[in-house]
N, CA, C and O atoms as a CHARMM CRD file, in Angstrom:
* protein
*
  296
    1    1 MET  N      5.32100  -0.26800   0.14600 PROA 1      0.00000
    2    1 MET  CA     4.41600  -0.87600   1.07100 PROA 1      0.00000
    3    1 MET  C      5.20600  -1.79800   1.98100 PROA 1      0.00000
    4    1 MET  O      6.08600  -2.52700   1.52400 PROA 1      0.00000
    5    2 SER  N      4.89300  -1.76600   3.26000 PROA 2      0.00000
    6    2 SER  CA     5.52300  -2.67100   4.21300 PROA 2      0.00000
    7    2 SER  C      4.43400  -3.27800   5.09500 PROA 2      0.00000
    8    2 SER  O      3.34200  -2.72400   5.22900 PROA 2      0.00000
    9    3 PHE  N      4.75500  -4.43300   5.69700 PROA 3      0.00000
   10    3 PHE  CA     3.78100  -5.10500   6.55000 PROA 3      0.00000
   11    3 PHE  C      4.50400  -5.81700   7.67600 PROA 3      0.00000
   12    3 PHE  O      5.43500  -6.58400   7.42900 PROA 3      0.00000
   13    4 ASN  N      4.08600  -5.57300   8.91100 PROA 4      0.00000
   14    4 ASN  CA     4.63400  -6.23000  10.08700 PROA 4      0.00000
   15    4 ASN  C      3.71400  -7.38800  10.43400 PROA 4      0.00000
   16    4 ASN  O      2.58800  -7.17300  10.88300 PROA 4      0.00000
   17    5 LYS  N      4.18500  -8.62300  10.22800 PROA 5      0.00000
   18    5 LYS  CA     3.33700  -9.79500  10.43900 PROA 5      0.00000
   19    5 LYS  C      2.95200  -9.98200  11.89600 PROA 5      0.00000
   20    5 LYS  O      1.83800 -10.42100  12.18000 PROA 5      0.00000
   21    6 LEU  N      3.85000  -9.65900  12.83500 PROA 6      0.00000
   22    6 LEU  CA     3.53500  -9.82500  14.25300 PROA 6      0.00000
   23    6 LEU  C      2.44900  -8.85300  14.70500 PROA 6      0.00000
   24    6 LEU  O      1.51000  -9.24900  15.39700 PROA 6      0.00000
   25    7 ALA  N      2.56900  -7.60800  14.32500 PROA 7      0.00000
   26    7 ALA  CA     1.58400  -6.59800  14.71700 PROA 7      0.00000
   27    7 ALA  C      0.36500  -6.60600  13.80300 PROA 7      0.00000
   28    7 ALA  O     -0.66500  -6.01700  14.13100 PROA 7      0.00000
   29    8 GLU  N      0.48200  -7.26900  12.66000 PROA 8      0.00000
   30    8 GLU  CA    -0.56600  -7.33100  11.64300 PROA 8      0.00000
   31    8 GLU  C     -1.01200  -5.94700  11.18600 PROA 8      0.00000
   32    8 GLU  O     -2.20100  -5.69900  10.98400 PROA 8      0.00000
   33    9 VAL  N     -0.05200  -5.05900  11.02900 PROA 9      0.00000
   34    9 VAL  CA    -0.30200  -3.71400  10.53300 PROA 9      0.00000
   35    9 VAL  C      0.74300  -3.38900   9.47600 PROA 9      0.00000
   36    9 VAL  O      1.90500  -3.77700   9.59100 PROA 9      0.00000
   37   10 GLY  N      0.31700  -2.68200   8.45900 PROA 10     0.00000
   38   10 GLY  CA     1.22600  -2.31500   7.37700 PROA 10     0.00000
   39   10 GLY  C      1.13200  -0.83700   7.07400 PROA 10     0.00000
   40   10 GLY  O      0.35800  -0.10100   7.68600 PROA 10     0.00000
   41   11 CYS  N      1.94300  -0.42000   6.11200 PROA 11     0.00000
   42   11 CYS  CA     1.98000   0.98100   5.73100 PROA 11     0.00000
   43   11 CYS  C      2.10800   1.06800   4.21500 PROA 11     0.00000
   44   11 CYS  O      2.99900   0.45900   3.62400 PROA 11     0.00000
   45   12 ILE  N      1.22600   1.81700   3.59900 PROA 12     0.00000
   46   12 ILE  CA     1.26000   2.05900   2.16000 PROA 12     0.00000
   47   12 ILE  C      1.76200   3.47900   1.94700 PROA 12     0.00000
   48   12 ILE  O      1.26900   4.41900   2.57200 PROA 12     0.00000
   49   13 LYS  N      2.73500   3.63300   1.06800 PROA 13     0.00000
   50   13 LYS  CA     3.20700   4.96700   0.72700 PROA 13     0.00000
   51   13 LYS  C      2.54500   5.35400  -0.58500 PROA 13     0.00000
   52   13 LYS  O      2.77200   4.71300  -1.61100 PROA 13     0.00000
   53   14 ASP  N      1.72000   6.40800  -0.55700 PROA 14     0.00000
   54   14 ASP  CA     0.99900   6.79200  -1.77000 PROA 14     0.00000
   55   14 ASP  C      1.89000   7.61400  -2.69900 PROA 14     0.00000
   56   14 ASP  O      3.04100   7.89800  -2.36600 PROA 14     0.00000
   57   15 ILE  N      1.37000   7.98700  -3.83900 PROA 15     0.00000
   58   15 ILE  CA     2.13400   8.68800  -4.87000 PROA 15     0.00000
   59   15 ILE  C      2.63900  10.05300  -4.38800 PROA 15     0.00000
   60   15 ILE  O      3.60700  10.58400  -4.93300 PROA 15     0.00000
   61   16 ASN  N      1.98700  10.61900  -3.36800 PROA 16     0.00000
   62   16 ASN  CA     2.40600  11.90300  -2.81200 PROA 16     0.00000
   63   16 ASN  C      3.42200  11.74500  -1.68300 PROA 16     0.00000
   64   16 ASN  O      3.87200  12.73700  -1.11000 PROA 16     0.00000
   65   17 GLY  N      3.78400  10.50900  -1.36300 PROA 17     0.00000
   66   17 GLY  CA     4.73900  10.25700  -0.29400 PROA 17     0.00000
   67   17 GLY  C      4.11300  10.13600   1.08200 PROA 17     0.00000
   68   17 GLY  O      4.82200   9.94500   2.07000 PROA 17     0.00000
   69   18 GLU  N      2.78700  10.24500   1.16100 PROA 18     0.00000
   70   18 GLU  CA     2.08700  10.10100   2.44200 PROA 18     0.00000
   71   18 GLU  C      2.02900   8.63100   2.83100 PROA 18     0.00000
   72   18 GLU  O      1.86000   7.76500   1.97200 PROA 18     0.00000
   73   19 LYS  N      2.16800   8.34700   4.11900 PROA 19     0.00000
   74   19 LYS  CA     2.08300   6.98000   4.61900 PROA 19     0.00000
   75   19 LYS  C      0.70200   6.74400   5.21500 PROA 19     0.00000
   76   19 LYS  O      0.22700   7.51900   6.04500 PROA 19     0.00000
   77   20 ILE  N      0.06300   5.65800   4.77600 PROA 20     0.00000
   78   20 ILE  CA    -1.28500   5.32100   5.22100 PROA 20     0.00000
   79   20 ILE  C     -1.25400   3.91200   5.80800 PROA 20     0.00000
   80   20 ILE  O     -0.84200   2.96900   5.13200 PROA 20     0.00000
   81   21 LYS  N     -1.68400   3.76300   7.04900 PROA 21     0.00000
   82   21 LYS  CA    -1.69200   2.45300   7.70900 PROA 21     0.00000
   83   21 LYS  C     -2.83300   1.59200   7.20000 PROA 21     0.00000
   84   21 LYS  O     -3.87400   2.09400   6.77600 PROA 21     0.00000
   85   22 PHE  N     -2.61300   0.27200   7.25100 PROA 22     0.00000
   86   22 PHE  CA    -3.68500  -0.67800   6.98200 PROA 22     0.00000
   87   22 PHE  C     -3.50000  -1.87000   7.89600 PROA 22     0.00000
   88   22 PHE  O     -2.40100  -2.11800   8.39100 PROA 22     0.00000
   89   23 TYR  N     -4.57000  -2.60400   8.11700 PROA 23     0.00000
   90   23 TYR  CA    -4.55600  -3.73800   9.03000 PROA 23     0.00000
   91   23 TYR  C     -4.85600  -5.02700   8.28700 PROA 23     0.00000
   92   23 TYR  O     -5.45300  -5.00700   7.21100 PROA 23     0.00000
   93   24 ARG  N     -4.44500  -6.13600   8.85800 PROA 24     0.00000
   94   24 ARG  CA    -4.55900  -7.45600   8.22600 PROA 24     0.00000
   95   24 ARG  C     -5.97300  -7.75200   7.74000 PROA 24     0.00000
   96   24 ARG  O     -6.13300  -8.37900   6.69300 PROA 24     0.00000
   97   25 GLU  N     -6.98400  -7.32900   8.45200 PROA 25     0.00000
   98   25 GLU  CA    -8.36000  -7.62200   8.04600 PROA 25     0.00000
   99   25 GLU  C     -8.79100  -6.85400   6.79800 PROA 25     0.00000
  100   25 GLU  O     -9.88300  -7.08100   6.27500 PROA 25     0.00000
  101   26 SER  N     -7.92700  -5.93600   6.31400 PROA 26     0.00000
  102   26 SER  CA    -8.25200  -5.15800   5.11400 PROA 26     0.00000
  103   26 SER  C     -8.05600  -5.95300   3.82300 PROA 26     0.00000
  104   26 SER  O     -8.51300  -5.52300   2.76400 PROA 26     0.00000
  105   27 PHE  N     -7.38200  -7.11100   3.89600 PROA 27     0.00000
  106   27 PHE  CA    -7.15400  -7.92700   2.69800 PROA 27     0.00000
  107   27 PHE  C     -7.10400  -9.39700   3.09000 PROA 27     0.00000
  108   27 PHE  O     -6.92200  -9.71700   4.26500 PROA 27     0.00000
  109   28 ASN  N     -7.26400 -10.29800   2.11900 PROA 28     0.00000
  110   28 ASN  CA    -7.29900 -11.72500   2.43000 PROA 28     0.00000
  111   28 ASN  C     -6.31800 -12.54700   1.59600 PROA 28     0.00000
  112   28 ASN  O     -6.59600 -13.70800   1.29700 PROA 28     0.00000
  113   29 TYR  N     -5.19300 -11.97500   1.22200 PROA 29     0.00000
  114   29 TYR  CA    -4.18100 -12.69300   0.46400 PROA 29     0.00000
  115   29 TYR  C     -2.83500 -12.06900   0.77100 PROA 29     0.00000
  116   29 TYR  O     -2.76300 -11.06000   1.47300 PROA 29     0.00000
  117   30 ASN  N     -1.77200 -12.65600   0.25400 PROA 30     0.00000
  118   30 ASN  CA    -0.43000 -12.16100   0.52800 PROA 30     0.00000
  119   30 ASN  C     -0.10800 -10.93700  -0.31300 PROA 30     0.00000
  120   30 ASN  O     -0.26400 -10.94500  -1.53400 PROA 30     0.00000
  121   31 ILE  N      0.34000  -9.89900   0.35100 PROA 31     0.00000
  122   31 ILE  CA     0.82600  -8.69400  -0.30600 PROA 31     0.00000
  123   31 ILE  C      2.26000  -8.50800   0.16600 PROA 31     0.00000
  124   31 ILE  O      2.55000  -8.64400   1.35400 PROA 31     0.00000
  125   32 ALA  N      3.14700  -8.20200  -0.75700 PROA 32     0.00000
  126   32 ALA  CA     4.56700  -8.06800  -0.42600 PROA 32     0.00000
  127   32 ALA  C      5.06300  -6.66700  -0.75900 PROA 32     0.00000
  128   32 ALA  O      4.46500  -5.97400  -1.58100 PROA 32     0.00000
  129   33 PRO  N      6.16200  -6.24700  -0.12100 PROA 33     0.00000
  130   33 PRO  CA     6.75300  -4.95300  -0.48300 PROA 33     0.00000
  131   33 PRO  C      7.04500  -4.89800  -1.97800 PROA 33     0.00000
  132   33 PRO  O      7.54600  -5.86500  -2.55000 PROA 33     0.00000
  133   34 GLY  N      6.73800  -3.79000  -2.60000 PROA 34     0.00000
  134   34 GLY  CA     6.93500  -3.63600  -4.03700 PROA 34     0.00000
  135   34 GLY  C      5.68900  -3.91100  -4.85500 PROA 34     0.00000
  136   34 GLY  O      5.66300  -3.62000  -6.05100 PROA 34     0.00000
  137   35 ASP  N      4.64300  -4.47300  -4.22800 PROA 35     0.00000
  138   35 ASP  CA     3.39400  -4.72100  -4.94000 PROA 35     0.00000
  139   35 ASP  C      2.62700  -3.41100  -5.11200 PROA 35     0.00000
  140   35 ASP  O      2.65400  -2.54700  -4.23600 PROA 35     0.00000
  141   36 LEU  N      1.95400  -3.27500  -6.23200 PROA 36     0.00000
  142   36 LEU  CA     1.07600  -2.13100  -6.46600 PROA 36     0.00000
  143   36 LEU  C     -0.31300  -2.53000  -5.99800 PROA 36     0.00000
  144   36 LEU  O     -0.85000  -3.54900  -6.43300 PROA 36     0.00000
  145   37 VAL  N     -0.89800  -1.72800  -5.10900 PROA 37     0.00000
  146   37 VAL  CA    -2.20100  -2.05400  -4.55100 PROA 37     0.00000
  147   37 VAL  C     -3.19100  -0.91600  -4.77500 PROA 37     0.00000
  148   37 VAL  O     -2.80300   0.23800  -4.95800 PROA 37     0.00000
  149   38 ALA  N     -4.45100  -1.25600  -4.75800 PROA 38     0.00000
  150   38 ALA  CA    -5.54000  -0.27300  -4.77900 PROA 38     0.00000
  151   38 ALA  C     -6.19700  -0.33400  -3.40600 PROA 38     0.00000
  152   38 ALA  O     -6.21300  -1.39000  -2.77400 PROA 38     0.00000
  153   39 TYR  N     -6.73400   0.77500  -2.94400 PROA 39     0.00000
  154   39 TYR  CA    -7.34100   0.80800  -1.62900 PROA 39     0.00000
  155   39 TYR  C     -8.29600   1.98700  -1.52300 PROA 39     0.00000
  156   39 TYR  O     -8.27700   2.90500  -2.34300 PROA 39     0.00000
  157   40 GLU  N     -9.12000   1.93700  -0.50500 PROA 40     0.00000
  158   40 GLU  CA   -10.01300   3.04200  -0.17600 PROA 40     0.00000
  159   40 GLU  C     -9.52700   3.65000   1.13100 PROA 40     0.00000
  160   40 GLU  O     -8.89900   2.96600   1.94000 PROA 40     0.00000
  161   41 ILE  N     -9.81000   4.91800   1.34200 PROA 41     0.00000
  162   41 ILE  CA    -9.41300   5.61300   2.55900 PROA 41     0.00000
  163   41 ILE  C    -10.60300   5.69600   3.50500 PROA 41     0.00000
  164   41 ILE  O    -11.71700   6.01800   3.09100 PROA 41     0.00000
  165   42 ALA  N    -10.35700   5.40200   4.78300 PROA 42     0.00000
  166   42 ALA  CA   -11.39400   5.50800   5.80900 PROA 42     0.00000
  167   42 ALA  C    -10.79900   6.21100   7.02100 PROA 42     0.00000
  168   42 ALA  O     -9.58000   6.28200   7.16900 PROA 42     0.00000
  169   43 LEU  N    -11.65400   6.72200   7.87500 PROA 43     0.00000
  170   43 LEU  CA   -11.21200   7.37000   9.09800 PROA 43     0.00000
  171   43 LEU  C    -11.23400   6.34800  10.22700 PROA 43     0.00000
  172   43 LEU  O    -12.29400   5.83800  10.59100 PROA 43     0.00000
  173   44 GLY  N    -10.05800   6.05200  10.78100 PROA 44     0.00000
  174   44 GLY  CA    -9.94300   5.12500  11.89700 PROA 44     0.00000
  175   44 GLY  C     -9.87500   5.87500  13.21600 PROA 44     0.00000
  176   44 GLY  O    -10.03800   7.09400  13.25000 PROA 44     0.00000
  177   45 ASP  N     -9.63500   5.15200  14.30000 PROA 45     0.00000
  178   45 ASP  CA    -9.55100   5.75900  15.62800 PROA 45     0.00000
  179   45 ASP  C     -8.39200   6.75200  15.74200 PROA 45     0.00000
  180   45 ASP  O     -8.47800   7.72800  16.48700 PROA 45     0.00000
  181   46 ARG  N     -7.31000   6.50000  15.00300 PROA 46     0.00000
  182   46 ARG  CA    -6.11300   7.33900  15.10000 PROA 46     0.00000
  183   46 ARG  C     -5.77500   8.05000  13.80200 PROA 46     0.00000
  184   46 ARG  O     -4.61900   8.41200  13.58400 PROA 46     0.00000
  185   47 GLY  N     -6.73900   8.25300  12.95100 PROA 47     0.00000
  186   47 GLY  CA    -6.48900   8.95500  11.69100 PROA 47     0.00000
  187   47 GLY  C     -6.90600   8.14000  10.48600 PROA 47     0.00000
  188   47 GLY  O     -7.68900   7.19700  10.60200 PROA 47     0.00000
  189   48 LEU  N     -6.38100   8.50500   9.33100 PROA 48     0.00000
  190   48 LEU  CA    -6.75200   7.83100   8.08900 PROA 48     0.00000
  191   48 LEU  C     -6.11300   6.45200   8.00500 PROA 48     0.00000
  192   48 LEU  O     -4.96500   6.25900   8.40600 PROA 48     0.00000
  193   49 ILE  N     -6.88100   5.48400   7.47200 PROA 49     0.00000
  194   49 ILE  CA    -6.37600   4.14100   7.24000 PROA 49     0.00000
  195   49 ILE  C     -6.82300   3.67300   5.86300 PROA 49     0.00000
  196   49 ILE  O     -7.80800   4.16800   5.31600 PROA 49     0.00000
  197   50 ALA  N     -6.09200   2.71900   5.31200 PROA 50     0.00000
  198   50 ALA  CA    -6.46300   2.10500   4.03700 PROA 50     0.00000
  199   50 ALA  C     -7.33700   0.88400   4.32000 PROA 50     0.00000
  200   50 ALA  O     -7.01600   0.06900   5.18400 PROA 50     0.00000
  201   51 VAL  N     -8.44000   0.76500   3.58900 PROA 51     0.00000
  202   51 VAL  CA    -9.33700  -0.38600   3.71300 PROA 51     0.00000
  203   51 VAL  C     -9.59800  -0.95300   2.32200 PROA 51     0.00000
  204   51 VAL  O     -9.32500  -0.29900   1.31500 PROA 51     0.00000
  205   52 ASN  N    -10.12300  -2.16100   2.27400 PROA 52     0.00000
  206   52 ASN  CA   -10.40400  -2.83400   1.00400 PROA 52     0.00000
  207   52 ASN  C     -9.17800  -2.83900   0.10200 PROA 52     0.00000
  208   52 ASN  O     -9.26100  -2.51000  -1.08200 PROA 52     0.00000
  209   53 VAL  N     -8.04000  -3.21800   0.67400 PROA 53     0.00000
  210   53 VAL  CA    -6.77600  -3.26300  -0.06500 PROA 53     0.00000
  211   53 VAL  C     -6.81200  -4.44000  -1.02600 PROA 53     0.00000
  212   53 VAL  O     -7.14400  -5.55700  -0.63100 PROA 53     0.00000
  213   54 SER  N     -6.46900  -4.19300  -2.29900 PROA 54     0.00000
  214   54 SER  CA    -6.43500  -5.27400  -3.28400 PROA 54     0.00000
  215   54 SER  C     -5.18000  -5.16300  -4.13800 PROA 54     0.00000
  216   54 SER  O     -4.70700  -4.06700  -4.44100 PROA 54     0.00000
  217   55 LEU  N     -4.65700  -6.30900  -4.51500 PROA 55     0.00000
  218   55 LEU  CA    -3.44500  -6.38000  -5.32500 PROA 55     0.00000
  219   55 LEU  C     -3.75500  -5.99200  -6.76500 PROA 55     0.00000
  220   55 LEU  O     -4.70900  -6.50200  -7.35300 PROA 55     0.00000
  221   56 VAL  N     -2.95800  -5.09400  -7.33900 PROA 56     0.00000
  222   56 VAL  CA    -3.11000  -4.68900  -8.73400 PROA 56     0.00000
  223   56 VAL  C     -2.02300  -5.35800  -9.56600 PROA 56     0.00000
  224   56 VAL  O     -2.32200  -6.06700 -10.52700 PROA 56     0.00000
  225   57 ILE  N     -0.75000  -5.13600  -9.19700 PROA 57     0.00000
  226   57 ILE  CA     0.38100  -5.74300  -9.91200 PROA 57     0.00000
  227   57 ILE  C      1.39700  -6.22500  -8.89100 PROA 57     0.00000
  228   57 ILE  O      1.89100  -5.43700  -8.08400 PROA 57     0.00000
  229   58 SER  N      1.71400  -7.51800  -8.92000 PROA 58     0.00000
  230   58 SER  CA     2.72200  -8.08200  -8.04000 PROA 58     0.00000
  231   58 SER  C      4.11300  -7.64900  -8.49800 PROA 58     0.00000
  232   58 SER  O      4.38000  -7.58900  -9.69800 PROA 58     0.00000
  233   59 ASN  N      4.99100  -7.35000  -7.55800 PROA 59     0.00000
  234   59 ASN  CA     6.38600  -6.94700  -7.83000 PROA 59     0.00000
  235   59 ASN  C      6.50300  -5.68300  -8.66000 PROA 59     0.00000
  236   59 ASN  O      7.52200  -5.48900  -9.32200 PROA 59     0.00000
  237   60 PHE  N      5.51300  -4.82700  -8.65200 PROA 60     0.00000
  238   60 PHE  CA     5.52800  -3.59700  -9.43800 PROA 60     0.00000
  239   60 PHE  C      6.75000  -2.74400  -9.11000 PROA 60     0.00000
  240   60 PHE  O      7.40400  -2.22300 -10.01300 PROA 60     0.00000
  241   61 GLY  N      7.05800  -2.60200  -7.83800 PROA 61     0.00000
  242   61 GLY  CA     8.17100  -1.75600  -7.40300 PROA 61     0.00000
  243   61 GLY  C      9.52600  -2.24000  -7.85200 PROA 61     0.00000
  244   61 GLY  O     10.47300  -1.45400  -7.88300 PROA 61     0.00000
  245   62 LYS  N      9.65700  -3.51300  -8.20400 PROA 62     0.00000
  246   62 LYS  CA    10.93500  -4.03700  -8.67600 PROA 62     0.00000
  247   62 LYS  C     11.17800  -3.68400 -10.13500 PROA 62     0.00000
  248   62 LYS  O     12.32000  -3.71300 -10.59400 PROA 62     0.00000
  249   63 PHE  N     10.12900  -3.35400 -10.86600 PROA 63     0.00000
  250   63 PHE  CA    10.25900  -3.09200 -12.29200 PROA 63     0.00000
  251   63 PHE  C     10.06800  -1.62200 -12.66500 PROA 63     0.00000
  252   63 PHE  O     10.55900  -1.18200 -13.70500 PROA 63     0.00000
  253   64 TYR  N      9.37200  -0.87100 -11.84400 PROA 64     0.00000
  254   64 TYR  CA     9.07500   0.52500 -12.14400 PROA 64     0.00000
  255   64 TYR  C      9.37700   1.38500 -10.92700 PROA 64     0.00000
  256   64 TYR  O      9.32400   0.91200  -9.79100 PROA 64     0.00000
  257   65 ARG  N      9.69000   2.63300 -11.17100 PROA 65     0.00000
  258   65 ARG  CA     9.81600   3.59300 -10.08200 PROA 65     0.00000
  259   65 ARG  C      9.20900   4.90000 -10.55900 PROA 65     0.00000
  260   65 ARG  O      9.25500   5.22500 -11.74500 PROA 65     0.00000
  261   66 PHE  N      8.64600   5.63700  -9.63200 PROA 66     0.00000
  262   66 PHE  CA     8.04400   6.91900  -9.97700 PROA 66     0.00000
  263   66 PHE  C      9.11400   7.99900  -9.93500 PROA 66     0.00000
  264   66 PHE  O      9.78500   8.17900  -8.91900 PROA 66     0.00000
  265   67 LYS  N      9.26900   8.71400 -11.04000 PROA 67     0.00000
  266   67 LYS  CA    10.15600   9.87000 -11.06200 PROA 67     0.00000
  267   67 LYS  C      9.35900  11.10200 -10.64800 PROA 67     0.00000
  268   67 LYS  O      9.87300  11.95500  -9.92400 PROA 67     0.00000
  269   68 SER  N      8.13100  11.20400 -11.09000 PROA 68     0.00000
  270   68 SER  CA     7.21800  12.25500 -10.68600 PROA 68     0.00000
  271   68 SER  C      5.80600  11.66200 -10.80300 PROA 68     0.00000
  272   68 SER  O      5.63200  10.61700 -11.43100 PROA 68     0.00000
  273   69 PRO  N      4.81700  12.30100 -10.21900 PROA 69     0.00000
  274   69 PRO  CA     3.46100  11.76400 -10.30600 PROA 69     0.00000
  275   69 PRO  C      2.93900  11.60800 -11.73300 PROA 69     0.00000
  276   69 PRO  O      2.04100  10.80300 -11.97700 PROA 69     0.00000
  277   70 GLU  N      3.48700  12.36200 -12.66900 PROA 70     0.00000
  278   70 GLU  CA     3.00900  12.29600 -14.04800 PROA 70     0.00000
  279   70 GLU  C      3.77000  11.27900 -14.90300 PROA 70     0.00000
  280   70 GLU  O      3.35400  10.98000 -16.02200 PROA 70     0.00000
  281   71 GLN  N      4.87400  10.75100 -14.38700 PROA 71     0.00000
  282   71 GLN  CA     5.74400   9.93500 -15.23700 PROA 71     0.00000
  283   71 GLN  C      6.17300   8.66700 -14.53000 PROA 71     0.00000
  284   71 GLN  O      6.61800   8.71700 -13.38300 PROA 71     0.00000
  285   72 ILE  N      6.04700   7.53900 -15.19400 PROA 72     0.00000
  286   72 ILE  CA     6.53400   6.26900 -14.67300 PROA 72     0.00000
  287   72 ILE  C      7.73600   5.86300 -15.51400 PROA 72     0.00000
  288   72 ILE  O      7.66900   5.83700 -16.74300 PROA 72     0.00000
  289   73 ILE  N      8.82700   5.55000 -14.84100 PROA 73     0.00000
  290   73 ILE  CA    10.06700   5.16000 -15.53200 PROA 73     0.00000
  291   73 ILE  C     10.20800   3.65300 -15.44300 PROA 73     0.00000
  292   73 ILE  O     10.10200   3.08300 -14.35700 PROA 73     0.00000
  293   74 ALA  N     10.44800   2.99700 -16.57700 PROA 74     0.00000
  294   74 ALA  CA    10.64200   1.54100 -16.58800 PROA 74     0.00000
  295   74 ALA  C     12.10900   1.22000 -16.42800 PROA 74     0.00000
  296   74 ALA  O     12.48700   0.04900 -16.41200 PROA 74     0.00000
């Protein structure tokens, strides 16, 4: 997950490697790269976007990496 503070737009990379944009109004707290988030998909003006983004596990990406969709490696 990445977030551009100036543009107030971010990008979530899902388990399939797809990139989904989200906007600052989709959440109300700090989310950082490596955090595991939950979100809903909605249709925006330019395609799919993530809405109702919520933090699940902070710093998840620093401790785990996905080897395949079925397996999480610690």
